[in-house]
Structures are given as C-alpha cells and as structure tokens.
DOTI-979498 format. One record per residue: z, y, x of N, C-alpha, C in turn; residue in one letter. Coordinates in steps of 0.05 Angstrom, whole numbers, padded with zeros to 5 digits, always signed. Example, Ala and Ser with C-alpha at 12.3 -4.5 7.8 and 13.67 -1.06 7.14 Angstrom:
% DOTI-979498
+00156-00114+00264+00156-00090+00246+00156-00066+00264a+00142-00045+00257+00143-00021+00273+00157+00001+00258s
END
This chain:
% DOTI-979498
+00756+02078-01564+00734+02088-01547+00740+02086-01517x+00765+02091-01510+00773+02089-01481+00770+02061-01472x+00777+02041-01489+00774+02013-01482+00745+02006-01477x+00727+02016-01495+00698+02011-01492+00688+02022-01466x+00696+02047-01460+00687+02060-01435+00698+02045-01410x+00722+02034-01413+00733+02018-01391+00716+01994-01385x+00705+01981-01406+00688+01958-01403+00661+01965-01391x+00651+01989-01398+00623+01994-01393+00617+02018-01375x+00638+02033-01366+00634+02058-01352+00617+02055-01327x+00623+02035-01310+00608+02032-01285+00579+02027-01289x+00571+02006-01304+00542+02001-01308+00528+02024-01324x+00542+02036-01343+00529+02058-01358+00524+02082-01340x+00543+02089-01322+00538+02111-01304+00515+02105-01285x+00515+02080-01274+00493+02072-01257+00466+02074-01271x+00465+02064-01296+00440+02065-01311+00432+02094-01316x+00451+02111-01323+00444+02139-01329+00432+02153-01304x+00444+02148-01281+00435+02162-01257+00407+02152-01249x+00403+02126-01248+00377+02116-01239+00355+02122-01259x+00362+02124-01285+00341+02128-01305+00332+02157-01306x+00347+02176-01296+00337+02203-01294+00312+02204-01277x+00314+02192-01253+00291+02192-01235+00269+02175-01245x+00275+02152-01257+00255+02134-01267+00239+02147-01289x+00253+02164-01305+00240+02178-01328+00218+02197-01318x+00225+02214-01299+00204+02234-01291+00183+02223-01272x+00190+02201-01257+00170+02190-01239+00147+02177-01255x+00153+02165-01277+00132+02153-01294+00112+02174-01303x+00121+02197-01312+00103+02218-01320+00089+02230-01296x+00104+02235-01274+00093+02248-01251+00070+02231-01238x+00073+02205-01239+00052+02187-01228+00026+02193-01242x+00026+02194-01268+00002+02199-01284-00009+02227-01278x+00009+02247-01277+00000+02275-01273-00013+02278-01245x+00000+02267-01225-00011+02270-01197-00038+02256-01194x-00041+02233-01206-00067+02219-01204-00089+02235-01219x-00082+02246-01242-00102+02261-01257-00109+02287-01242x-00089+02300-01230-00095+02325-01215-00112+02320-01191x-00111+02295-01180-00128+02288-01157-00156+02279-01165x-00162+02279-01191-00188+02272-01201-00193+02243-01205x-00172+02227-01206-00174+02198-01211-00182+02194-01240x-00199+02175-01245-00209+02170-01273-00186+02159-01290x-00190+02162-01316-00170+02152-01335-00167+02122-01333x-00189+02108-01328-00187+02079-01326-00170+02070-01302x-00174+02083-01279-00157+02076-01255-00128+02084-01260x-00124+02107-01273-00097+02115-01280-00084+02094-01298x-00099+02083-01316-00089+02062-01334-00082+02037-01318x-00099+02030-01298-00093+02006-01282-00067+02010-01266x-00063+02034-01254-00039+02039-01239-00015+02039-01258x-00018+02051-01281+00004+02051-01300+00011+02023-01310x-00010+02007-01313-00005+01979-01323+00011+01963-01303x+00008+01970-01276+00022+01954-01256+00052+01956-01260x+00062+01979-01269+00091+01982-01273+00100+01963-01295x+00084+01961-01316+00092+01944-01339+00087+01914-01332x+00068+01908-01315+00065+01881-01305+00090+01873-01289x+00100+01892-01273+00125+01888-01259+00148+01882-01278x+00149+01897-01300+00170+01893-01320+00168+01864-01331x+00144+01855-01336+00140+01828-01347+00149+01807-01328x+00142+01810-01302+00150+01791-01282+00181+01791-01279x+00193+01815-01281+00222+01817-01280+00235+01803-01303x+00223+01805-01327+00234+01792-01350+00234+01761-01347x+00215+01751-01331+00212+01723-01327+00231+01712-01305x+00236+01728-01284+00249+01717-01260+00275+01730-01252x+00281+01754-01261+00303+01769-01249+00331+01757-01256x+00332+01743-01279+00358+01732-01286+00368+01711-01266x+00350+01699-01251+00358+01679-01231+00374+01691-01208x+00366+01716-01200+00381+01729-01179+00409+01736-01189x+00411+01746-01214+00437+01753-01225+00455+01728-01225x+00444+01705-01234+00459+01681-01234+00469+01673-01206x+00453+01678-01186+00459+01668-01159+00479+01686-01145x+00477+01713-01148+00494+01731-01132+00512+01748-01149x+00510+01748-01175+00528+01764-01192+00517+01791-01199x+00529+01804-01219+00519+01829-01230+00519+01851-01210x+00541+01856-01196+00543+01880-01179+00524+01878-01155x+00523+01855-01142+00506+01852-01119+00476+01852-01127x+00470+01840-01151+00443+01841-01161+00435+01870-01167x+00453+01885-01180+00446+01913-01186+00440+01928-01161x+00457+01925-01141+00453+01939-01115+00425+01932-01103x+00417+01907-01105+00391+01899-01094+00369+01912-01110x+00370+01911-01136+00349+01922-01153+00347+01952-01149x+00370+01966-01148+00370+01995-01145+00359+02003-01118x+00366+01989-01097+00355+01995-01071+00325+01991-01070x+00315+01970-01082+00286+01965-01082+00272+01987-01099x+00285+01996-01120+00273+02019-01136+00271+02043-01119x+00292+02049-01103+00292+02073-01086+00269+02070-01065x+00266+02047-01053+00245+02043-01033+00217+02048-01045x+00213+02037-01069+00186+02039-01082+00178+02068-01088x+00197+02084-01097+00190+02112-01103+00188+02129-01078x+00204+02123-01058+00201+02137-01032+00174+02131-01019x+00165+02106-01021+00139+02099-01010+00117+02114-01025x+00120+02118-01051+00100+02134-01066+00098+02162-01054x+00120+02174-01046+00120+02200-01035+00107+02201-01007x+00108+02179-00993+00097+02178-00966+00067+02172-00965x+00057+02156-00984+00029+02148-00984+00016+02155-01011x-00005+02172-01010-00019+02178-01035-00046+02163-01035x-00046+02141-01049-00070+02125-01052-00067+02109-01078x-00086+02111-01097-00082+02097-01122-00076+02067-01120x-00088+02054-01101-00084+02025-01099-00057+02019-01085x-00049+02036-01067-00022+02033-01056-00001+02038-01078x-00006+02058-01095+00012+02064-01117+00013+02041-01137x-00009+02027-01140-00010+02004-01157+00012+01984-01148x+00013+01979-01122+00033+01960-01111+00061+01971-01114x+00065+01998-01108+00091+02009-01109+00102+02010-01138x+00084+02015-01157+00093+02016-01185+00099+01988-01195x+00084+01968-01185+00090+01940-01192+00118+01933-01183x+00125+01940-01158+00152+01935-01147+00173+01950-01163x+00167+01975-01170+00186+01991-01186+00191+01979-01213x+00170+01969-01226+00174+01956-01252+00191+01931-01250x+00186+01915-01230+00201+01890-01226+00231+01897-01221x+00236+01917-01204+00264+01923-01197+00279+01937-01219x+00265+01955-01234+00279+01970-01255+00286+01952-01278x+00269+01932-01283+00275+01912-01304+00301+01897-01296x+00304+01892-01270+00328+01879-01260+00353+01896-01266x+00350+01922-01262+00372+01941-01269+00379+01939-01299x+00358+01940-01316+00363+01939-01344+00376+01912-01352x+00367+01891-01340+00377+01864-01347+00406+01862-01339x+00414+01873-01315+00442+01872-01307+00459+01887-01327x+00451+01912-01334+00467+01929-01351+00468+01918-01380x+00444+01909-01390+00444+01899-01418+00460+01874-01421x+00458+01856-01402+00473+01831-01403+00503+01837-01400x+00510+01857-01384+00538+01866-01381+00548+01875-01408x+00532+01891-01423+00541+01901-01449+00545+01878-01469x+00527+01858-01468+00528+01836-01487+00552+01818-01481x+00558+01814-01455+00578+01794-01448+00606+01806-01444x+00608+01832-01440+00634+01844-01434+00653+01845-01459x+00641+01848-01482+00657+01850-01506+00651+01828-01526x+00668+01825-01547+00662+01805-01568+00645+01818-01589x+00641+01803-01611+00623+01812-01632+00633+01838-01646x+00659+01843-01644+00671+01866-01658+00662+01893-01644x+00657+01892-01618+00650+01916-01604+00622+01916-01592x+00608+01894-01594+00582+01891-01581+00562+01911-01591x+00562+01916-01617+00543+01936-01628+00548+01964-01616x+00573+01972-01613+00579+01998-01602+00573+01999-01572x+00577+01977-01558+00570+01977-01530+00539+01980-01526x+00524+01967-01543+00495+01969-01541+00486+01997-01550x+00500+02010-01568+00494+02037-01576+00498+02056-01552x+00520+02052-01537+00525+02068-01513+00503+02063-01493x+00494+02039-01491+00472+02032-01472+00447+02048-01479x+00439+02048-01505+00415+02062-01513+00418+02092-01510x+00442+02103-01515+00446+02131-01511+00443+02139-01482x+00454+02123-01464+00452+02128-01435+00423+02127-01426x+00408+02107-01436+00380+02103-01428+00362+02126-01438x+00364+02133-01464+00347+02154-01475+00356+02181-01466x+00383+02186-01464+00393+02212-01455+00384+02218-01427x+00385+02199-01409+00377+02203-01381+00347+02207-01379x+00332+02192-01396+00303+02196-01396+00295+02223-01405x+00308+02234-01426+00302+02261-01435+00309+02282-01414x+00333+02278-01401+00341+02297-01380+00321+02297-01357x+00311+02274-01349+00291+02272-01328+00265+02286-01335x+00256+02283-01360+00232+02297-01368+00235+02327-01369x+00259+02337-01377+00263+02366-01378+00264+02378-01350x+00272+02362-01330+00273+02372-01303+00247+02368-01288x+00227+02357-01300+00202+02349-01287+00189+02374-01274x+00186+02395-01289+00172+02419-01278+00187+02432-01255x+00214+02434-01258+00230+02447-01237+00229+02430-01211x+00232+02404-01214+00232+02387-01190+00204+02386-01177x+00183+02386-01193+00156+02386-01182+00150+02412-01166x+00163+02434-01174+00159+02460-01160+00172+02461-01133x+00190+02442-01127+00203+02441-01101+00184+02433-01078x+00163+02419-01085+00144+02410-01064+00131+02384-01072x+00111+02376-01056+00095+02353-01063+00111+02327-01062x+00129+02324-01043+00144+02299-01040+00172+02300-01052x+00180+02325-01060+00208+02328-01069+00215+02310-01093x+00198+02307-01114+00206+02290-01136+00211+02261-01128x+00195+02251-01109+00199+02223-01101+00225+02221-01085x+00232+02241-01069+00257+02241-01054+00281+02242-01073x+00279+02259-01094+00301+02261-01113+00305+02235-01128x+00282+02223-01137+00285+02197-01151+00296+02175-01133x+00288+02175-01108+00300+02156-01089+00329+02160-01085x+00337+02185-01082+00366+02192-01079+00382+02183-01104x+00371+02188-01127+00385+02180-01152+00388+02150-01154x+00367+02135-01147+00369+02106-01148+00390+02096-01128x+00391+02108-01105+00412+02100-01085+00440+02107-01094x+00443+02131-01106+00470+02139-01115+00479+02123-01139x+00461+02111-01154+00469+02096-01178+00485+02071-01171x+00484+02063-01145+00499+02039-01137+00529+02045-01136x+00536+02070-01131+00565+02076-01127+00582+02070-01151x+00575+02079-01176+00592+02071-01199+00595+02041-01203x+00573+02027-01198+00574+01997-01201+00592+01985-01180x+00593+01996-01156+00609+01984-01135+00638+01992-01136x+00644+02016-01147+00671+02027-01146+00687+02022-01171x+00674+02026-01195+00689+02026-01220+00695+01998-01231x+00676+01979-01233+00682+01954-01246+00704+01938-01232x+00719+01924-01248+00740+01906-01237+00733+01877-01240x+00724+01870-01264+00717+01842-01269+00688+01841-01280x+00671+01825-01268+00644+01823-01278+00641+01800-01297x+00624+01802-01317+00621+01781-01337+00605+01758-01325x+00609+01734-01336+00593+01711-01328+00568+01709-01346x+00546+01700-01334+00522+01696-01349+00510+01669-01343x+00499+01657-01364+00487+01630-01361+00457+01632-01364x+00443+01614-01351+00414+01612-01352+00405+01604-01380x+00388+01620-01392+00377+01613-01419+00347+01616-01418x+00333+01595-01425+00303+01596-01425+00294+01608-01451x+00276+01629-01450+00267+01641-01474+00248+01623-01490x+00247+01627-01516+00228+01612-01533+00200+01621-01525x+00181+01602-01526+00154+01607-01519+00140+01622-01542x+00118+01637-01536+00105+01653-01557+00097+01637-01582x+00086+01612-01579+00077+01597-01602+00101+01589-01619x+00124+01584-01607+00148+01578-01622+00158+01602-01638x+00156+01626-01625+00165+01650-01639+00146+01657-01662x+00120+01653-01658+00101+01659-01680+00106+01642-01704x+00112+01616-01700+00119+01599-01723+00145+01608-01736x+00164+01617-01721+00190+01624-01731+00191+01652-01744x+00178+01671-01732+00179+01699-01742+00154+01714-01734x+00131+01710-01749+00106+01723-01742+00108+01754-01742x+00123+01764-01762+00125+01793-01764+00141+01805-01740x+00162+01790-01732+00178+01799-01709+00161+01800-01684x+00144+01779-01680+00126+01779-01656+00106+01801-01657x+00094+01806-01681+00074+01827-01684+00087+01854-01678x+00111+01859-01689+00124+01884-01685+00132+01889-01656x+00142+01868-01643+00150+01871-01614+00126+01875-01596x+00104+01861-01601+00080+01864-01585+00068+01892-01589x+00066+01900-01614+00055+01927-01620+00072+01949-01609x+00098+01945-01611+00117+01965-01600+00113+01968-01569x+00109+01945-01556+00104+01946-01527+00079+01962-01520x+00058+01958-01535+00033+01973-01531+00038+02003-01535x+00051+02010-01557+00055+02038-01563+00073+02053-01544x+00096+02041-01537+00115+02054-01519+00104+02057-01491x+00089+02037-01482+00076+02040-01455+00056+02062-01455x+00041+02065-01477+00021+02087-01479+00035+02114-01479x+00058+02116-01492+00073+02141-01493+00081+02149-01464x+00092+02130-01449+00102+02137-01423+00080+02141-01402x+00058+02126-01404+00038+02126-01383+00014+02144-01389x+00006+02146-01414-00019+02160-01421-00015+02186-01436x+00008+02189-01450+00013+02215-01464+00015+02238-01444x+00028+02235-01420+00028+02258-01401-00001+02265-01392x-00019+02245-01390-00047+02250-01383-00060+02267-01404x-00056+02260-01429-00067+02275-01452-00057+02304-01451x-00031+02307-01448-00019+02334-01449-00029+02352-01426x-00032+02340-01402-00043+02356-01380-00072+02363-01384x-00087+02345-01396-00116+02350-01400-00121+02370-01422x-00102+02375-01440-00106+02395-01460-00095+02422-01451x-00088+02424-01425-00082+02450-01413-00053+02456-01408x-00035+02437-01410-00007+02443-01407+00001+02441-01378x+00021+02457-01370+00032+02456-01343+00050+02432-01340x+00058+02425-01316+00077+02403-01311+00103+02407-01326x+00113+02432-01326+00138+02438-01341+00134+02434-01371x+00112+02442-01382+00107+02439-01411+00103+02410-01418x+00090+02395-01400+00088+02366-01405+00116+02353-01407x+00134+02361-01388+00161+02350-01388+00175+02357-01414x+00172+02381-01424+00185+02389-01449+00174+02373-01473x+00148+02368-01474+00136+02353-01495+00146+02324-01494x+00147+02313-01470+00157+02285-01467+00186+02283-01475x+00201+02304-01469+00230+02304-01476+00233+02304-01507x+00215+02318-01521+00216+02319-01550+00211+02291-01562x+00193+02276-01549+00187+02249-01558+00213+02232-01555x+00226+02233-01532+00250+02217-01528+00273+02226-01545x+00275+02253-01550+00295+02263-01568+00292+02251-01596x+00267+02250-01605+00261+02238-01631+00270+02208-01631x+00265+02194-01609+00273+02166-01607+00303+02164-01609x+00318+02182-01596+00347+02182-01596+00359+02187-01624x+00349+02209-01636+00361+02218-01661+00354+02201-01685x+00331+02189-01685+00322+02173-01708+00330+02144-01707x+00340+02134-01684+00347+02106-01681+00367+02098-01702x+00389+02113-01703+00411+02104-01721+00404+02105-01750x+00392+02128-01760+00385+02127-01789+00365+02106-01796x+00345+02101-01779+00326+02080-01784+00340+02052-01784x+00358+02048-01764+00372+02023-01763+00389+02018-01788x+00403+02040-01797+00419+02037-01821+00402+02032-01846x+00379+02045-01847+00360+02040-01869+00351+02011-01869x+00345+02000-01845+00336+01972-01844+00358+01953-01851x+00384+01960-01847+00406+01943-01855+00409+01941-01885x+00399+01962-01900+00403+01963-01928+00378+01955-01944x+00355+01950-01931+00331+01943-01944+00317+01920-01929x+00296+01909-01941+00281+01888-01928+00268+01898-01903x+00274+01886-01880+00265+01897-01854+00234+01895-01852x+00222+01876-01864+00192+01874-01863+00180+01898-01876x+00191+01906-01899+00181+01931-01913+00186+01955-01896x+00209+01956-01882+00215+01979-01864+00194+01980-01842x+00187+01957-01830+00167+01957-01809+00140+01967-01819x+00133+01960-01843+00107+01969-01855+00108+01999-01858x+00130+02010-01869+00132+02039-01873+00132+02053-01846x+00146+02043-01826+00147+02055-01799+00118+02056-01787x+00104+02034-01789+00077+02033-01778+00058+02053-01793x+00061+02054-01819+00045+02073-01835+00052+02102-01827x+00078+02107-01823+00087+02134-01815+00074+02141-01788x+00075+02123-01769+00063+02129-01742+00033+02133-01744x+00020+02118-01762-00009+02121-01767-00015+02149-01776x+00001+02159-01796-00004+02185-01808+00002+02207-01787x+00023+02204-01771+00029+02224-01751+00007+02226-01730x-00003+02202-01722-00025+02202-01702-00050+02215-01713x-00057+02210-01738-00080+02224-01750-00075+02254-01752x-00050+02262-01758-00044+02290-01761-00048+02304-01734x-00040+02292-01712-00044+02304-01685-00074+02307-01679x-00090+02288-01688-00119+02290-01683-00132+02311-01701x-00123+02315-01725-00137+02331-01745-00127+02360-01746x-00101+02363-01745-00089+02390-01750-00096+02409-01726x-00097+02435-01731-00103+02454-01710-00082+02452-01688x-00091+02457-01663-00073+02454-01640-00054+02478-01639x-00028+02471-01638-00007+02491-01635+00016+02478-01620x+00026+02490-01598+00047+02477-01583+00072+02470-01599x+00080+02488-01617+00104+02482-01633+00099+02459-01653x+00076+02460-01666+00069+02438-01685+00067+02412-01670x+00054+02412-01646+00051+02388-01631+00078+02377-01623x+00097+02394-01615+00123+02385-01607+00138+02372-01631x+00135+02383-01655+00147+02371-01678+00135+02344-01685x+00108+02342-01683+00095+02317-01689+00102+02296-01668x+00104+02304-01643+00111+02284-01622+00140+02275-01626x+00158+02293-01634+00185+02286-01640+00186+02264-01662x+00170+02268-01683+00169+02248-01705+00156+02222-01695x+00134+02225-01679+00121+02201-01669+00140+02184-01651x+00155+02198-01634+00175+02184-01617+00195+02169-01634x+00205+02183-01655+00224+02170-01673+00213+02145-01686x+00188+02146-01694+00176+02123-01707+00169+02100-01688x+00156+02107-01666+00147+02087-01646+00170+02072-01634x+00191+02086-01626+00213+02074-01612+00232+02058-01631x+00229+02063-01657+00246+02049-01677+00234+02022-01684x+00208+02017-01679+00195+01992-01687+00208+01968-01673x+00213+01970-01647+00223+01947-01632+00250+01937-01642x+00271+01955-01645+00297+01944-01654+00295+01933-01683x+00279+01945-01700+00276+01934-01727+00263+01907-01727x+00242+01904-01710+00228+01878-01707+00247+01857-01696x+00263+01864-01676+00282+01844-01665+00303+01837-01686x+00313+01856-01701+00333+01851-01722+00320+01833-01744x+00295+01838-01751+00281+01822-01770+00279+01793-01760x+00272+01790-01735+00270+01763-01723+00298+01749-01722x+00319+01765-01715+00345+01753-01713+00355+01743-01740x+00346+01756-01762+00354+01747-01789+00344+01719-01795x+00322+01711-01780+00310+01686-01785+00315+01665-01763x+00332+01673-01744+00337+01655-01721+00354+01632-01730x+00346+01608-01722+00363+01584-01728+00388+01585-01711x+00408+01569-01720+00433+01568-01705+00429+01561-01676x+00442+01577-01658+00440+01571-01630+00416+01581-01615x+00397+01594-01630+00372+01602-01618+00370+01632-01615x+00391+01647-01622+00388+01676-01623+00382+01688-01595x+00397+01680-01575+00393+01692-01548+00366+01684-01537x+00358+01659-01541+00332+01650-01532+00309+01665-01546x+00313+01671-01572+00293+01686-01587+00291+01715-01577x+00314+01728-01572+00314+01756-01562+00300+01757-01535x+00305+01738-01517+00292+01738-01491+00262+01733-01494x+00254+01716-01513+00225+01712-01518+00212+01736-01528x+00225+01751-01546+00214+01775-01558+00212+01797-01536x+00231+01798-01518+00230+01817-01496+00205+01812-01479x+00199+01786-01474+00175+01779-01459+00150+01787-01474x+00149+01782-01500+00126+01790-01517+00122+01821-01515x+00145+01836-01517+00143+01865-01515+00133+01874-01487x+00142+01860-01466+00133+01867-01439+00103+01861-01435x+00093+01839-01447+00065+01833-01446+00048+01855-01460x+00058+01864-01483+00044+01886-01496+00043+01911-01479x+00066+01917-01466+00067+01940-01448+00047+01938-01425x+00045+01913-01414+00028+01909-01390-00002+01914-01397x-00011+01906-01420-00039+01908-01427-00046+01936-01439x-00026+01951-01448-00030+01976-01462-00048+01996-01447x-00040+02004-01422-00057+02024-01408-00085+02013-01402x-00087+01987-01398-00113+01975-01392-00132+01976-01416x-00120+01974-01441-00135+01975-01465-00142+02004-01473x-00123+02022-01470-00126+02049-01482-00139+02069-01463x-00135+02066-01437-00147+02086-01418-00178+02085-01419x-00191+02062-01422-00221+02063-01425-00229+02077-01451x-00213+02075-01472-00219+02089-01497-00217+02120-01492x-00198+02128-01477-00196+02157-01470-00219+02166-01453x-00228+02148-01435-00252+02154-01418-00277+02157-01435x-00279+02140-01456-00304+02140-01472-00303+02161-01494x-00281+02164-01508-00279+02182-01531-00265+02208-01526x-00257+02213-01501-00243+02238-01495-00213+02234-01498x-00198+02255-01493-00169+02253-01493-00157+02245-01520x-00170+02253-01542-00161+02245-01568-00162+02215-01573x-00176+02201-01555-00177+02172-01557-00149+02159-01557x-00129+02173-01545-00102+02162-01545-00092+02160-01573x-00095+02181-01589-00084+02180-01616-00102+02164-01635x-00128+02161-01628-00145+02142-01642-00134+02114-01638x-00126+02108-01613-00115+02082-01607-00089+02077-01622x-00071+02098-01623-00046+02096-01639-00052+02091-01668x-00073+02104-01679-00080+02100-01707-00089+02072-01712x-00107+02062-01695-00117+02035-01698-00095+02014-01695x-00078+02018-01676-00056+01999-01671-00038+01998-01695x-00029+02021-01705-00010+02020-01728-00024+02011-01754x-00050+02017-01756-00064+02006-01779-00064+01975-01779x-00069+01964-01754-00068+01934-01751-00040+01923-01757x-00019+01938-01748+00008+01929-01754+00014+01928-01783x+00005+01949-01798+00009+01949-01827-00005+01925-01840x-00030+01921-01833-00045+01899-01846-00033+01872-01839x-00027+01867-01814-00015+01841-01806+00012+01836-01819x+00028+01858-01821+00054+01855-01834+00051+01849-01864x+00032+01861-01876+00027+01856-01905+00018+01828-01910x+00002+01817-01891-00008+01790-01894+00015+01770-01893x+00035+01776-01877+00057+01757-01873+00081+01762-01891x+00078+01779-01912+00100+01783-01931+00105+01757-01947x
END
C-alpha cells in the first residue's frame, strides 16, 4: 500500500482538494440560478455548458499534457479552474455563467485527464486496478464532502462559496508540485470514432451515452428538483451527498458482480433497477428519509453503468485498440453529458419538477430495450 501511495499521493491529493470545490459549485450554480427566478430551460443551458467544456477537453487537452508534461499541465488547468469559479462570484449573469462554466468544464477535464493518465501509466498491470480504485475513491469522496459542506459554506455569504472553491483549486497545485519525483510519459492516441465503436460494441456505446445523460442530470438538475420541493441549501447538499455515497459504496460489489456474470445482462438489470427507483420516487409518498434512501440506491445504479459498459466494451476490444476504445467511449459519455440538461430541463419546464424522474424512467427504459435488442 505504501508503494502505491508513493506512486499516486501527489496527484490524488491534488484531485481530492480541487474536487471538493468542484462538487459543491456544480450544485450551487443550479441553486443560485433557480433562487434568482431563472427558468429551468436557461438553467439547463448553463448546466450544459459545463459538460460541453468537458467534451472539448476530452478532444483537445491531451495535447497540452504531451507538450508541457503532467505537473505543468495540471498547474495550468487548476489555475484556470480557480479563475472560472472566482469570476462566477464576481459577475452574476446567466450568460456570463454560461461562459465561466464552459471554461470550468474544459479545465477540470484537464485535471481529470492528468490524474487518470498518471494512474494508468505510473504502475504496471499488477497494480493498475488498485491505483484506479484509489482514483475513484478520491473523486467520489471529495465530491461527497463538498456536498455535505454546501449549506455551511453558503451561509458564509453570497460570494464565499466561489472564493472557497477558487482557493481549493489553487491549493491543489501544491501536492502536484511538491510530492511527485518522476512523472510518467504519455503518448498521443487518437480515439476510435463513434461509428467504429458502434460496429465494435453497440451495447458499450449505448451504456456510456446513457450514463453520460443520467450522471449529468444528477449533478445539474437534481439540486433544482430538491430545492423546488422545498429543501434548504443544506438539505440539498445532504441529499446530493447520499447520491454520491451510493455511487461509492455500490461500485465495488457491482463491479465484482459484472466480473462473474455476463456484463450485458448486468447492464440490463442495472438499467431496470434505475427505472424502478425513478418510478418509486415519482409514485411513493414524499418523505425526506425515504427520498434519501431512494437517491442512495439511484446513485449506486446510475454511477455503476459507465464502468460496466466500459468493461463490456473492453472485453470485445481487438488487440492494440483498448486505449483508443476507452478514449472514444469517454467522448461518447461526454457528448451524452453535454446534451442531457438541454433535453431534460424543458421536460421539467413542461411537466413540473417530477419531469426529471420521468426522464430517468424513459432513459432507462430505452437502455433496457436497446440492450435487449443487441443481445
């Protein structure tokens, strides 16, 4: 374990620190816009800009890493993340926030790319799985911590959350600059194009695309739903934390289950599970405790779809194409995330706040049917 931490401590600490702020800023952006009376459609457009930034980052950010190296690239991306959230605190305007969130998405994807590629390249196949497990634990753990602190930080003042997130992004550079001794080398790899992926692994593409839509809706529109049903900022943070806790705790058992059974069948069961949970939230009587339990289960199901879909695709990857396939699926997932708020927020505008879970139900129903077609 000490050897693993020696390989990964710097980037993991940096990721943990910056992701605390990134976690609560995503929810706070939605809550502040809603409190100002902005329509659900405009909130969806602003939210989508972050995921559009993620998509652009997935396409272009590896070039900067190749040119200047991991540590300098991380410092650049973290600094730009800090600037984007500090600008949000200075200027309150939905269309200005659209630009700032676009920049934030582009830069935070660069952070993820630096850390994830570090995990993949720093160790050999014997330790790579454990390094990626540490990566996911740092990412989800920091996100949950950020959500739990949302109410307390929001109470400090109107601009305080943006200042805290900016400070965290700036501080995250220190572990990357001080702790690492040797940085891994990375080579340019062109991702497989969508039509190539669809021929190779249709179920993997369907799962990654659907996962992108669902996870983006959780981060960008679930806080809107929770605030509109009467919850305070602190209660919204607690509910969002329960979603991420479900994602953390259920990742490993679902992954182990998929290792022992046909992954396509696992994807079908996961999608059906998410469909039933979404319907239960719509139908069952409203109770904070019951909602927290259902959101915990929904988080576990929604966040487990992507790794199972990628593993399913990797099982079918031809020799030498695994890395290119994973990068292509990441792009597919990012595209799903980018269109998600644009698709679902008008449904919430038309059918009310429960339109979010109607969208979850329809999405997972489509995933079940498409996966069954491709068995």
